[in-house]
NULO-134820 format. One line per 8 residues: number of its first residue (from 1); their letters; for each residue z, x, y negated of N, C-alpha, C, O, CB. Coordinates in steps of 0.1 Angstrom, whole numbers, plus 2048, in hexadecimal, padded with zeros to 3 digits. Glycine has a CB too. Layout:
N
NUM	a	Z/X/Y/Z/X/Y/Z/X/Y/Z/X/Y/Z/X/Y; ...;
//
This chain:
294
1	mqplpttk	800/808/80C/800/800/800/800/809/7F3/808/812/7F2/80C/7F7/800; 7F7/806/7EA/7F6/80E/7DE/801/80A/7D4/805/7FE/7D4/7E8/80C/7D8; 805/813/7CB/80E/80F/7C0/809/804/7B8/7FD/802/7B6/811/81B/7B7; 812/7FB/7B3/80E/7EF/7AC/80D/7F2/79D/817/7F7/797/817/7E4/7AF; 802/7EF/797/801/7F1/788/807/7E6/780/800/7DF/778/7F2/7F2/784; 814/7E3/782/81B/7D9/77A/829/7DD/777/830/7E4/77F/81A/7CC/782; 82E/7D8/76C/83C/7DA/769/844/7CD/76B/850/7CD/769/83E/7E0/75B; 83E/7C3/76F/844/7B6/772/84D/7B7/77E/849/7BF/787/83A/7AB/772;
9	pivlvtga	857/7AF/780/85E/7AE/78C/855/7A9/797/84D/7A0/796/86A/7A4/78B; 856/7B0/7A3/84D/7AD/7AE/852/7A2/7B7/85E/7A1/7BA/84C/7BA/7B7; 84A/799/7BA/84C/78E/7C3/843/790/7CF/837/78F/7CE/84B/780/7BD; 849/793/7DB/841/794/7E7/840/787/7EF/84A/780/7F1/848/79F/7F0; 834/784/7F2/832/778/7FB/82D/77C/808/822/782/80A/827/76E/7F4; 835/779/812/831/77D/820/82A/771/827/82C/766/822/83D/781/828; 823/774/831/81B/769/838/811/763/82E/80F/756/82E/825/75E/83D; 80B/76B/826/802/766/81B/7F5/760/820/7EE/75A/818/7FF/771/812;
17	ggqlgqcl	7F2/761/82D/7E6/75B/832/7E8/74D/837/7DE/746/83A/7E1/763/83D; 7F4/748/837/7F6/73A/83C/7F4/730/830/7F1/734/825/804/739/841; 7F7/724/834/7F5/719/82A/7FD/71B/81D/7F7/71B/812/7F9/70C/830; 80A/71D/81E/812/71E/812/80F/72B/80B/80E/72C/7FE/820/71E/816; 80C/736/812/809/743/80C/7FC/742/804/7FB/747/7F9/807/74D/816; 7F2/73B/809/7E5/739/802/7E7/730/7F6/7E1/733/7EB/7DB/733/80B; 7F0/726/7F7/7F2/71E/7EB/7F9/726/7E0/7F7/724/7D4/7FB/712/7EF; 802/72F/7E4/809/737/7DA/7FF/740/7D3/7FF/743/7C7/814/73F/7E1;
25	qtlvsqtp	7F5/746/7DB/7EB/74F/7D5/7E3/747/7CB/7E0/74C/7C1/7E2/754/7E0; 7DF/73B/7CF/7D7/732/7C6/7DE/72F/7B9/7D9/730/7AE/7D2/725/7CD; 7EB/72C/7BB/7F3/728/7AF/7F5/734/7A6/7F3/733/79A/801/724/7B4; 7F7/740/7AB/7F9/74C/7A3/7EC/74F/79C/7EC/753/790/7FE/758/7AC; 7E1/74E/7A3/7D4/752/79D/7D0/748/791/7C9/74C/788/7C9/752/7A7; 7D6/73C/792/7D2/732/788/7DD/730/77D/7DC/728/774/7D0/724/78F; 7E8/738/77E/7F3/737/774/7F4/745/76D/7FC/74D/772/800/733/77C; 7EE/746/762/7EF/753/75B/7FD/755/755/805/74B/752/7E5/754/750;
33	hlpygfvf	801/761/752/80D/765/74B/81A/762/753/824/760/74C/80D/75D/73E; 819/761/760/825/760/767/82D/76D/766/827/778/765/823/75E/777; 83A/76D/765/842/779/762/845/781/76F/84E/78A/76F/850/775/75C; 83D/780/779/83E/787/785/831/78E/789/826/788/786/844/77E/791; 832/799/791/826/79E/797/827/79B/7A6/830/79F/7AD/826/7AE/795; 81D/793/7AA/81E/78E/7B8/816/797/7C2/80B/79D/7BE/818/780/7B9; 81C/79A/7CD/815/7A1/7D8/815/798/7E4/81F/793/7E9/81D/7AF/7DB; 808/796/7E9/806/78D/7F4/802/795/801/7F9/79C/800/7FB/782/7F1;
41	lsssqlnl	80A/794/80B/808/79B/818/807/791/823/810/789/825/812/7A6/81A; 7FC/791/82A/7FB/788/836/803/78E/841/808/799/841/7EC/787/83A; 804/786/84C/80C/78A/857/806/796/85E/80D/79E/865/80E/77F/861; 7F9/798/85D/7F2/7A4/863/7F5/7B0/85A/7F5/7BB/85F/7E3/7A2/864; 7F7/7AE/84D/7FA/7B9/844/809/7BD/844/80D/7C9/842/7F6/7B6/836; 812/7B3/847/820/7B6/848/826/7AE/854/827/7A2/853/828/7B2/83B; 828/7B5/85F/82D/7AF/86B/83D/7AF/86A/843/7BA/86C/828/7B7/878; 843/7A4/868/851/7A3/867/859/7A8/873/864/7AB/873/855/795/863;
49	tcpeqvea	852/7A8/87F/859/7AC/88B/859/7BB/88D/85E/7C0/897/852/7A6/897; 853/7C2/883/854/7D1/883/85D/7D6/878/85A/7D6/86C/845/7D7/881; 86A/7D9/87C/874/7DC/871/870/7E8/869/873/7E8/85D/881/7DF/878; 869/7F2/86F/865/7FE/867/85B/7FA/85C/85B/7FF/851/85F/809/870; 852/7F1/85F/848/7EC/856/84F/7E4/84B/84B/7E6/83F/83D/7E4/85D; 858/7DB/84E/85F/7D3/844/867/7DC/83B/866/7DA/82F/868/7C9/84B; 86E/7E6/840/876/7EF/838/86D/7F7/82E/870/7F8/823/87D/7F9/841; 861/7FC/833/858/804/82B/853/7FC/81F/853/800/814/84D/809/833;
57	viqqlkpy	84F/7EF/822/849/7E7/818/853/7E3/80D/851/7E4/801/843/7DA/81E; 85F/7DF/812/869/7DB/808/86E/7E6/800/871/7E5/7F4/875/7D4/810; 870/7F2/806/874/7FE/7FF/86A/802/7F4/86E/807/7EA/877/809/808; 85D/801/7F7/853/804/7EE/852/7FA/7E2/851/7FE/7D7/845/806/7F5; 852/7EE/7E6/850/7E3/7DB/85D/7E1/7D3/85C/7DE/7C7/84C/7D6/7E1; 868/7E2/7DA/875/7DF/7D4/874/7D1/7CC/876/7D0/7C0/87A/7EA/7CA; 871/7C7/7D4/86E/7BA/7CD/87A/7B3/7C7/885/7B5/7CB/868/7B0/7D7; 877/7AC/7BC/880/7A3/7B6/884/797/7BE/88F/792/7BF/87B/79E/7A8;
65	avincaay	87A/792/7C6/87B/787/7CF/871/788/7DA/866/78E/7D8/87A/77A/7C7; 874/782/7E5/86A/781/7F0/86A/772/7F4/874/76B/7F6/86F/789/7FC; 85D/76D/7F5/85B/75F/7FA/856/761/809/84A/765/80A/851/757/7F1; 85E/75D/812/85A/760/820/853/753/826/859/74A/82A/866/763/829; 845/754/826/83D/749/82C/839/74C/83A/833/744/841/831/746/824; 83D/758/83F/838/75C/84D/841/755/857/84D/754/856/83A/76C/84E; 83A/750/861/841/749/86C/838/747/878/82C/747/877/846/73B/867; 83E/746/883/838/741/890/839/732/88F/844/72C/890/83E/747/89D;
73	tqvdnaen	82D/72B/88E/82E/71D/88B/827/714/896/825/708/895/826/71A/87E; 824/71B/8A1/81E/713/8AD/829/70D/8B5/82E/712/8BF/815/71D/8B6; 82C/701/8B0/838/6FA/8B6/837/6F8/8C5/841/6FB/8CC/839/6EC/8AF; 82C/6F4/8CA/82B/6F2/8D9/82A/6FF/8E0/830/700/8EB/81F/6E9/8DC; 823/708/8DB/821/715/8E2/82F/71C/8E3/831/724/8EC/817/71E/8DB; 837/71A/8D9/845/720/8D9/84D/71D/8E6/855/725/8EA/84C/71C/8CD; 84A/712/8EC/851/70E/8F9/84E/718/904/856/71B/90D/84D/700/8FD; 841/71E/904/83D/727/90E/83E/736/909/83D/73F/910/82F/725/912;
81	epeaayft	840/737/8FB/841/745/8F5/84E/746/8ED/84D/749/8E1/835/748/8ED; 859/743/8F3/866/743/8EB/869/750/8E4/86E/751/8D9/871/73F/8F3; 865/75B/8EB/868/768/8E6/860/76B/8D9/865/770/8CF/865/773/8F0; 853/767/8D9/84B/769/8CE/850/761/8C2/850/766/8B6/83C/765/8D1; 854/754/8C4/859/74C/8BA/865/752/8B4/867/752/8A8/85B/73D/8BF; 86F/756/8BC/87B/75B/8B8/87A/768/8B0/881/76A/8A6/885/75D/8C4; 871/770/8B5/86F/77D/8AF/86A/77C/8A1/86F/783/898/866/786/8B7; 861/773/89E/85C/771/891/865/769/888/868/76C/87C/84E/76B/891;
89	natgvayl	86A/75E/88D/871/754/885/880/758/884/887/752/87B/870/747/88B; 885/761/88C/893/764/88B/895/773/889/89A/777/87E/89B/75F/897; 891/77B/893/893/78A/892/88C/790/886/892/797/87E/88F/790/89F; 880/78C/884/878/791/879/87E/78D/86B/87E/795/862/86A/78C/879; 883/781/86B/88A/77C/85E/896/785/85B/899/788/850/88E/76D/860; 89D/788/866/8A9/791/864/8A5/79E/85E/8AC/7A4/855/8B1/793/871; 89B/7A4/864/896/7B1/85E/893/7B0/84F/897/7B8/847/889/7B6/866; 88C/7A5/84C/888/7A3/83E/894/7A1/835/895/7A6/82A/87E/797/83D;
97	arecahcn	89D/798/839/8A9/795/831/8B1/7A2/82F/8B6/7A4/824/8B1/78A/838; 8B2/7AA/839/8BA/7B6/838/8B4/7BF/82D/8BC/7C5/825/8BB/7BE/845; 8A7/7C1/82D/8A1/7CA/824/8A2/7C4/816/8A3/7CB/80C/892/7CC/827; 8A1/7B6/815/8A2/7B0/808/8B0/7B2/802/8B1/7B5/7F6/8A0/7A1/809; 8BA/7B2/80A/8C8/7B5/806/8C9/7C3/800/8D0/7C5/7F7/8D2/7B2/811; 8C2/7CC/807/8C3/7DA/802/8BE/7DC/7F4/8C3/7E5/7ED/8BC/7E3/80C; 8B5/7D4/7F0/8AF/7D6/7E2/8B3/7CA/7D9/8AD/7C8/7CF/8A0/7D7/7E3; 8BD/7C2/7DE/8C2/7B6/7D6/8B7/7AC/7D3/8B6/7A7/7C8/8C8/7BC/7C9;
105	alllhist	8AE/7AA/7DC/8A3/7A1/7DA/8A7/793/7DE/8AD/791/7E8/896/7A5/7E1; 8A3/789/7D6/8A4/77B/7DA/89A/778/7E5/88F/77C/7E5/8A2/771/7CE; 89F/772/7F0/896/76E/7FB/895/75E/7FB/89F/757/7FD/89C/773/809; 889/759/7FA/886/74B/7FC/880/74A/809/874/74E/80B/87D/745/7F0; 887/744/813/882/744/821/87F/735/824/887/72C/822/88D/749/82A; 873/733/829/86E/726/82C/872/722/83A/86F/729/844/85E/725/82A; 878/716/83B/87C/711/848/877/703/84A/86D/6FF/843/88B/711/84A; 87C/6FB/853/876/6EF/858/87F/6E3/85A/88B/6E5/85C/86F/6F2/865;
113	dfvfdgcq	87A/6D7/859/881/6CB/85D/885/6CA/86C/88D/6C3/870/87A/6BF/859; 87E/6D3/874/880/6D2/882/88E/6D7/886/892/6D6/892/876/6DB/889; 896/6DD/87D/8A4/6E1/880/8AC/6D4/883/8B7/6D6/889/8AA/6E9/875; 8A8/6C8/880/8AF/6BC/882/8AA/6B5/88F/89E/6B6/892/8AE/6B3/876; 8B2/6AE/896/8AE/6A8/8A2/8A7/69A/8A0/8A1/695/8AA/8BA/6A6/8AB; 8A7/695/894/8A0/688/892/8A7/67C/896/8A1/671/896/893/689/899; 8B4/67D/899/8BC/671/89D/8C1/669/892/8C6/65E/894/8C7/676/8A6; 8C0/66E/886/8C5/667/87A/8BA/65D/875/8AF/65F/879/8C9/671/86F;
121	ntpysedh	8BE/654/86D/8B4/64B/867/8B5/64A/858/8B0/641/851/8B6/63D/86D; 8BC/654/852/8BD/656/843/8B9/664/840/8BB/66D/849/8CB/652/83D; 8B4/667/834/8B0/675/831/8BB/680/834/8C7/67E/831/8AB/676/823; 8B6/68B/839/8C0/696/83D/8C3/69E/830/8BA/6A3/829/8B9/69F/848; 8D0/6A0/82E/8D4/6A9/823/8D6/6B7/829/8D5/6B9/835/8E1/6A4/81D; 8D7/6C1/820/8D8/6CF/824/8E5/6D1/82D/8E5/6DA/835/8D8/6D8/818; 8EF/6CA/82A/8FC/6CC/832/8FD/6C4/83F/907/6C4/845/907/6CA/829; 8F3/6BD/842/8F3/6B5/84F/8F2/6BF/85A/8E9/6C8/85A/8E8/6AB/84F;
129	panpkgmy	8FA/6BE/865/8F9/6C7/870/8EB/6C8/876/8E6/6BD/879/904/6C4/87B; 8E6/6D4/878/8D9/6D5/87F/8DB/6D4/88E/8E6/6D7/893/8D3/6E3/87B; 8D0/6D0/894/8D0/6CF/8A3/8C2/6D1/8A8/8BC/6C7/8AC/8D7/6C2/8A8; 8BD/6DD/8A7/8AF/6DF/8AA/8AB/6DD/8B9/8B3/6E1/8C1/8AB/6ED/8A6; 8A0/6D7/8BB/89B/6D5/8C8/88E/6DD/8CA/885/6DD/8C2/898/6C6/8CB; 88D/6E4/8D5/881/6EC/8D8/883/6FA/8D2/88B/6FD/8CA/875/6E5/8D1; 87A/703/8D7/87B/711/8D4/877/714/8C6/87E/71C/8BF/873/719/8DE; 86D/70E/8C1/869/710/8B3/874/70C/8AA/878/714/8A1/85C/708/8B0;
137	arskfege	87A/701/8AB/885/6FC/8A3/891/705/8A4/897/708/899/889/6EE/8A6; 894/70A/8B0/8A0/712/8B1/89E/720/8AB/8A7/725/8A4/8A3/714/8C0; 891/725/8AC/88E/732/8A6/88F/731/897/894/73B/890/880/737/8AA; 88A/726/891/88B/725/882/899/723/87E/89D/728/873/882/719/87E; 8A1/71C/885/8AF/71A/881/8B7/727/882/8BF/72A/879/8B6/70F/88A; 8B4/72F/88C/8BA/73C/88D/8B6/745/882/8BE/74D/87D/8B7/743/89B; 8A9/744/87E/8A4/74C/872/8AC/748/866/8AF/751/85E/896/749/870; 8AF/73C/864/8B7/738/858/8C5/73F/858/8C9/745/84E/8BA/729/858;
145	hlalrfnp	8CB/73F/863/8D8/745/865/8D8/754/862/8E0/75A/85A/8DE/743/873; 8CD/75B/867/8CC/769/866/8C9/76D/857/8CE/777/852/8C2/76F/86F; 8C0/765/851/8BC/768/843/8C9/767/83A/8CB/770/832/8B2/75E/83E; 8D1/75D/83C/8DD/75B/834/8E7/766/837/8EF/76A/82E/8E3/74D/836; 8E8/76A/843/8F1/774/848/8EE/781/842/8F7/789/83D/8F2/775/857; 8E2/785/842/8DE/793/83E/8DB/795/82F/8DC/7A0/82A/8D2/797/846; 8D9/78A/828/8D6/78B/81A/8DD/780/812/8DA/774/814/8C7/78A/817; 8E8/783/80B/8EF/779/804/8E7/771/7F9/8EB/766/7F5/8FB/77F/7FD;
153	htliirts	8DC/777/7F5/8D3/770/7EB/8C7/76A/7F2/8BC/76E/7EF/8CF/77A/7E0; 8CA/761/7FB/8C0/75A/803/8C0/74B/800/8CB/745/800/8C1/75D/812; 8B4/745/7FD/8B3/737/7FC/8AA/732/808/89F/737/809/8AD/732/7EE; 8B0/72A/810/8A8/724/81B/8A1/717/815/8A8/70E/810/8B0/721/828; 894/716/816/88D/70B/812/887/704/81E/87D/708/823/882/70E/807; 88D/6F9/822/888/6F1/82D/87D/6E7/828/87F/6E1/81D/893/6E9/835; 872/6E6/82F/868/6DD/82B/862/6D6/837/867/6D9/842/85C/6E5/823; 859/6CD/835/854/6C5/841/846/6C1/83F/841/6BF/834/85D/6B9/842;
161	wlyspygk	83F/6BF/84A/832/6B9/84B/828/6BF/841/822/6B8/839/832/6AA/849; 827/6CC/841/820/6D4/836/811/6D2/838/80C/6D3/844/824/6E3/836; 80A/6D0/82E/7FB/6CF/82E/7F5/6D4/821/7FD/6D5/817/7F6/6C0/831; 7E9/6D8/821/7E2/6DE/815/7D3/6DE/817/7CF/6DB/822/7E8/6EC/812; 7CC/6E3/80E/7BD/6E5/810/7BA/6F1/819/7AF/6F3/81D/7B6/6E7/803; 7C5/6F9/81D/7C3/705/824/7C7/704/833/7D0/6FC/836/7CA/711/81E; 7C1/70C/83C/7C6/70D/849/7C5/700/851/7BD/6F7/84E/7D4/711/849; 7CC/6FF/85C/7CC/6F4/865/7D9/6EB/862/7E4/6F0/861/7CC/6F8/874;
169	nfvktmlr	7D7/6DE/860/7E2/6D5/85E/7DE/6C7/861/7D2/6C4/863/7E7/6D6/84F; 7E7/6BE/861/7E5/6B1/866/7DB/6A9/85D/7D2/6A3/863/7F2/6A9/866; 7DC/6AB/850/7D3/6A4/847/7C4/6A8/84A/7BB/6A0/84B/7D6/6A6/839; 7C2/6B5/84B/7B4/6BA/84D/7AF/6B6/85B/7A3/6B3/85D/7B4/6C9/84B; 7B8/6B6/864/7B4/6B1/872/7B0/6A3/872/7A6/69F/878/7C0/6B3/87C; 7B8/69A/86B/7B4/68C/86A/7A6/68A/863/79F/681/867/7BF/684/863; 7A4/692/859/797/691/852/78B/695/85B/781/68E/85B/797/69A/845; 78D/69F/863/783/6A4/86C/781/69A/877/775/696/87A/787/6B2/872;
177	lglersel	78C/695/87E/78A/68C/889/785/67E/884/77E/677/88B/798/68A/890; 789/67A/878/785/66E/872/776/66D/871/770/662/872/78B/66B/865; 76F/678/86E/761/679/86D/75A/67A/87B/74E/676/87C/75D/685/865; 761/67E/885/75C/680/892/75D/674/89B/756/672/8A5/762/68C/899; 768/66C/899/76B/661/8A2/76C/654/89A/76D/653/88E/779/664/8A9; 76B/649/8A2/76C/63C/89C/77B/637/89D/77E/62D/896/763/632/8A4; 783/63D/8A4/791/639/8A6/79A/645/8A8/797/64E/8B0/793/62F/8B1; 7A6/645/8A1/7B0/64F/8A4/7BD/648/8A8/7C1/63E/8A2/7B2/658/897;
185	rvvydqtg	7C4/64E/8B1/7D1/64A/8B5/7DC/653/8B0/7DC/65F/8B3/7D2/649/8C5; 7E5/64E/8A8/7EE/656/8A1/7FC/651/8A2/7FF/644/8A1/7EA/657/892; 806/65A/8A4/814/656/8A6/81A/64F/89A/818/654/88F/81C/662/8AA; 821/644/89C/827/63C/891/836/63D/891/83C/639/887/822/62E/891; 83C/642/89C/84B/642/89C/851/64F/89A/85C/652/89E/84F/63D/8AA; 84A/658/893/850/664/88D/84F/663/87E/844/662/879/849/671/893; 85A/664/877/85A/662/869/85F/66F/862/869/675/866/863/656/865; 859/672/857/85D/67E/84F/858/67D/841/855/673/83C/857/68B/856;
193	sptyapdl	857/689/83B/852/68A/82D/847/694/82D/849/6A0/82D/85E/68F/824; 83A/68F/82B/82F/698/829/831/6A1/81D/836/69C/813/822/691/828; 82D/6AE/81E/82F/6B7/813/822/6BE/810/81C/6C5/819/83A/6C1/816; 81D/6BD/804/811/6C4/7FF/815/6D2/7FB/81D/6D4/7F2/80B/6BC/7F3; 80F/6DC/802/814/6EA/801/812/6EF/7F2/81B/6F6/7EE/80B/6F3/80A; 808/6EB/7EB/807/6EF/7DC/813/6EA/7D4/817/6F1/7CB/7FB/6EA/7D6; 819/6DF/7D7/825/6DA/7D1/831/6E3/7D4/838/6E7/7CB/828/6CB/7D5; 832/6E7/7E0/83D/6F0/7E4/83B/6FE/7DE/845/704/7DA/83D/6F1/7F4;
201	aialvhil	82F/702/7DD/82C/70F/7D6/831/70F/7C8/837/719/7C3/81D/713/7D7; 82E/704/7C1/832/703/7B3/841/703/7B2/847/70A/7A9/82D/6F6/7AD; 848/6FC/7BB/857/6FC/7BB/85C/70A/7BE/866/70E/7B7/85C/6F2/7C6; 857/712/7C7/85C/71F/7CA/85B/728/7BE/864/730/7BB/854/725/7D6; 84F/728/7B7/84E/731/7AC/858/72C/7A1/85D/735/799/83F/730/7A6; 85A/71F/79F/863/71A/796/872/71F/799/879/723/790/863/70B/796; 875/71F/7A5/883/724/7AA/885/733/7A7/890/737/7A4/885/721/7B9; 87A/73B/7A7/87C/749/7A4/882/74B/796/889/755/794/86E/750/7A4;
209	gfreqiqe	880/742/78D/886/743/77F/895/741/77F/89B/744/775/880/738/777; 89B/73D/78A/8A9/73C/78B/8B0/748/792/8BC/747/796/8AD/72F/792; 8A8/752/795/8AD/75D/79D/8BA/763/798/8C3/765/7A0/8A3/769/79C; 8BC/765/78B/8C9/76B/786/8D5/761/788/8E0/766/787/8C7/76F/778; 8D2/754/78A/8DD/74B/78B/8E2/749/79A/8EC/742/79C/8D9/73E/785; 8DA/74E/7A3/8DD/74C/7B1/8E7/757/7B6/8E3/763/7B7/8D0/74D/7BA; 8F3/753/7B9/8FD/75C/7BD/901/75B/7CC/907/764/7D1/90A/758/7B5; 8FC/751/7D3/8FF/750/7E1/8F4/749/7E8/8EC/742/7E2/90C/749/7E3;
217	gqiyhyan	8F3/74B/7F5/8E9/744/7FD/8EB/735/7FE/8F6/730/7FD/8E9/74A/80C; 8DF/72E/7FE/8DF/720/7FE/8D4/71B/807/8CA/722/809/8DE/71A/7EF; 8D5/70E/80B/8CA/707/812/8C6/6FC/809/8CE/6F4/804/8CF/703/820; 8B8/6FA/808/8B3/6EF/800/8A8/6E8/809/8A2/6EE/812/8AD/6F5/7F3; 8A5/6DC/805/89B/6D4/80C/890/6D1/801/893/6CD/7F6/8A0/6C7/812; 883/6D4/805/878/6D0/7FC/86E/6C9/804/868/6CE/80E/872/6DD/7F5; 86A/6BD/800/85F/6B5/806/85B/6AB/7FC/863/6A8/7F3/864/6AE/814; 84F/6A7/7FC/84A/69D/7F3/852/690/7F4/858/68D/7FF/83B/69A/7F5;
225	sgiaswyd	854/689/7E9/85C/67C/7E9/855/672/7F2/849/672/7F3/85D/677/7DA; 85D/669/7F7/858/65E/7FF/859/661/80E/85C/66C/812/84A/65B/7FC; 856/657/816/857/658/825/84A/653/82B/844/64A/826/864/650/82A; 847/659/836/83A/655/83D/83B/658/84C/843/661/850/82E/65C/837; 834/651/854/832/655/862/825/65C/863/81D/65C/859/832/648/86B; 822/663/86E/815/669/870/80A/65F/86F/7FF/662/86A/815/671/87E; 80D/653/874/803/648/873/800/645/864/7F4/644/860/808/63C/87A; 80B/643/85C/809/641/84E/801/64C/847/7F8/649/83F/817/640/847;
233	lavetlsl	804/658/84A/7FD/663/844/7EE/663/848/7E5/666/840/803/670/848; 7EB/660/855/7DD/660/859/7D5/655/852/7CA/657/84D/7DD/65E/868; 7DB/649/851/7D5/63E/84B/7D2/641/83C/7C7/63E/837/7DD/631/84C; 7DC/646/835/7DA/649/827/7D0/654/825/7C8/653/81B/7E7/64D/821; 7D0/65E/82E/7C6/669/82C/7B8/664/82E/7AF/667/825/7C9/673/837; 7B5/65C/838/7A7/657/83A/7A3/64D/82F/798/64D/82B/7A6/650/848; 7AD/645/82A/7AA/63B/820/7A6/643/813/79C/63F/80D/7B6/632/81D; 7AE/64D/80F/7AB/654/803/79D/65C/804/796/65D/7FA/7B6/65E/800;
241	agiacavv	79A/660/810/78D/667/812/782/65E/814/776/662/814/78F/671/81E; 784/651/815/779/647/817/773/648/824/767/646/826/76F/649/80C; 77B/64C/82E/776/64D/83C/779/640/844/785/63D/845/77B/65A/843; 76F/63A/849/771/62D/850/773/630/85F/76A/630/867/764/624/84F; 780/633/862/784/636/870/790/62E/873/79A/62F/86B/786/645/872; 791/627/87E/79C/61F/882/7A8/628/886/7A5/632/88D/799/615/88D; 7B4/625/882/7C0/62D/886/7C9/623/88E/7CE/619/888/7C7/633/87A; 7CC/627/89A/7D4/61F/8A3/7E2/625/8A4/7E3/630/8A8/7CD/61D/8B1;
249	piqtheyp	7EC/61D/8A1/7FA/623/8A2/7FE/624/8B1/7FD/61A/8B8/804/61B/89A; 804/62F/8B5/809/631/8C2/817/637/8C2/81C/63C/8B7/800/63A/8CB; 81E/636/8CD/82C/63B/8CD/82B/64A/8D2/822/64E/8D8/835/633/8D7; 836/651/8CF/837/65F/8D3/834/662/8E1/82D/66B/8E5/844/665/8CF; 839/659/8EA/838/65C/8F9/829/65A/8FD/826/65F/908/841/652/900; 821/654/8F5/813/653/8F8/80B/65F/8F4/7FF/661/8F8/80D/647/8F1; 811/668/8ED/80B/675/8E9/815/680/8EC/81B/686/8E3/807/675/8DA; 817/683/8F9/821/68D/8FD/81D/69B/8F8/812/69F/8F8/823/68D/90C;
257	tpaqrphy	827/6A3/8F4/826/6B1/8F0/830/6B9/8F7/83B/6B4/8FA/826/6B2/8E0; 82E/6C6/8F9/838/6CF/8FF/845/6D0/8F7/850/6D0/8FE/832/6DD/901; 844/6D0/8EA/850/6D1/8E2/854/6C3/8DC/84B/6BB/8D8/84E/6DB/8D6; 861/6C0/8DD/866/6B3/8D7/865/6B4/8C8/86A/6BD/8C2/874/6B1/8DC; 860/6A9/8C2/861/6A7/8B3/86C/69E/8AF/86F/694/8B7/853/6A2/8AE; 872/6A0/8A4/87C/696/89F/875/689/89B/86B/689/895/884/69C/893; 87C/67E/89F/876/671/89C/878/66E/88D/870/666/887/87D/666/8A4; 882/674/887/885/671/879/889/67F/873/893/684/877/890/666/876;
265	svldtqki	882/684/869/885/690/863/883/690/854/87F/69B/84E/87D/69C/869; 885/685/84E/884/684/83F/88F/68D/839/89B/68C/83C/885/675/83A; 88B/695/82F/894/69E/828/899/699/81B/891/694/813/88D/6AC/826; 8A6/699/819/8AC/696/80C/8AA/6A1/802/8AF/6AC/805/8BB/692/80D; 8A3/69F/7F7/8A0/6AA/7EE/8A8/6AA/7E1/8A4/6B0/7D7/891/6A9/7EA; 8B2/6A2/7E1/8BA/6A0/7D4/8C0/6AE/7D0/8C0/6B1/7C4/8C6/697/7D7; 8C4/6B6/7D9/8CB/6C3/7D5/8C1/6CC/7CE/8C4/6D2/7C3/8D0/6CA/7E2; 8B5/6CE/7D3/8AB/6D7/7CD/8A6/6D2/7C0/8A4/6D9/7B7/8A0/6DA/7D7;
273	rshfnlfi	8A5/6C4/7BF/8A1/6BE/7B2/8AB/6C0/7A7/8A7/6C3/79C/89E/6AF/7B5; 8B7/6BE/7AB/8C2/6BF/7A0/8C5/6CE/79D/8C7/6D1/791/8CE/6B8/7A5; 8C5/6D7/7A7/8C9/6E4/7A4/8BE/6EC/79C/8C2/6F4/793/8CB/6EC/7B1; 8B2/6E8/79E/8A7/6F0/797/89F/6E7/78E/894/6EB/789/89E/6F6/7A2; 8A3/6DB/78B/89C/6D2/782/88E/6D0/786/885/6D1/77E/89D/6D7/774; 88C/6CD/793/87E/6CB/798/87A/6BD/799/881/6B4/79C/87E/6D1/7A7; 86D/6BB/795/867/6AE/798/85F/6B0/7A5/857/6B9/7A6/85E/6AA/78C; 861/6A7/7AE/859/6A7/7BB/850/69B/7BC/855/690/7BB/863/6A7/7C7;
281	pywrhslq	843/69D/7BD/839/692/7BD/83B/68A/7CA/840/68E/7D4/82B/698/7BC; 836/67D/7C8/836/674/7D3/82B/678/7DD/820/67D/7D9/833/665/7CE; 82D/676/7EA/824/67C/7F4/816/676/7F3/80C/67E/7F5/829/67A/802; 814/66A/7F0/807/664/7EF/7FF/66A/7E3/7F3/66C/7E4/808/654/7EE; 806/66C/7D8/7FF/672/7CD/7FB/681/7D0/7F0/685/7CC/809/673/7C0; 803/688/7D7/7FF/696/7DB/7F4/696/7E5/7EB/69E/7E5/80B/69D/7E0; 7F4/68C/7EE/7E9/68B/7F8/7DC/689/7F1/7D2/68E/7F5/7EC/680/802; 7DD/680/7E7/7D0/67D/7DF/7CB/68A/7D8/7BF/68C/7D8/7D3/673/7D4;
289	sciahl	7D4/693/7D3/7D0/6A0/7CE/7CA/6A8/7D8/7C0/6AF/7D5/7DC/6A7/7C7; 7D0/6A9/7E4/7CA/6B1/7EF/7BC/6AD/7F2/7B3/6B5/7F4/7D3/6B0/7FB; 7BA/6A0/7F4/7AD/69A/7F8/7A3/69E/7ED/797/6A1/7F1/7AD/68B/7FA; 7A7/69D/7E1/79E/6A1/7D6/799/6AF/7D6/78F/6B3/7D0/7A4/69D/7C9; 7A2/6B8/7DC/79F/6C6/7DC/798/6CB/7E8/795/6D7/7EA/7AB/6CE/7DA; 795/6C2/7F1/78E/6C6/7FE/77F/6C4/7FD/778/6C6/806/794/6BE/80A;
//
């Protein structure tokens, strides 16, 4: 890595090739005069499971903050590859958090609604006991613990049902299949909060401005406002795109998957809204923005 020609505080974004990482890159490129110098490294450029590589990068950059978007996100594959999921989502996070602590860097670590078992029927607050099901969920929950343990200046940002114009996600899959088929069968008994990744990117950059006020580790929830089922999201996606494809609601047991999904994982976002004075858009409005950018 070459020396950086900037005197601004450095913000390192890991996992920059993923959905959220690409949204952060787009946001930074379209937002002049940000008071930070951003460095974007994909998982191939910075492998969190290699402690020597993590140490070298952090020691060279000495970042003001790190936004960790890197993760093993193949929920079903994790059931057969638990070591791979744990190594990236937990062990690698510990390496990163430890190095962040050495240079007093704020760590914004992205986590998931999957840490909850889905047995509740009201939005989950940050202090609700987690009960992860499946290897992916357990690895992410362990990553939260390790991040907070190794770096006192860590904010865990749990999010849910992420989609964007980039990469593979539910919204883009529905658009593709809606053009290929006359009918789609979509689960209606799993309820959550769809989250537009560009909205989350804006929130993360906004939170950086509170760096000097953050004295201890915290967990926050961020998801777009409102509640939807996968069926609701599919219907709204196709409607906004003007695609005439029938959507048939089905139950979870009719679409079996190796990993168990929570039936209800709506996140309560009151804490992050009040602490950082954030406005969070309604999910249908953000979905409309996404469709317009595809």
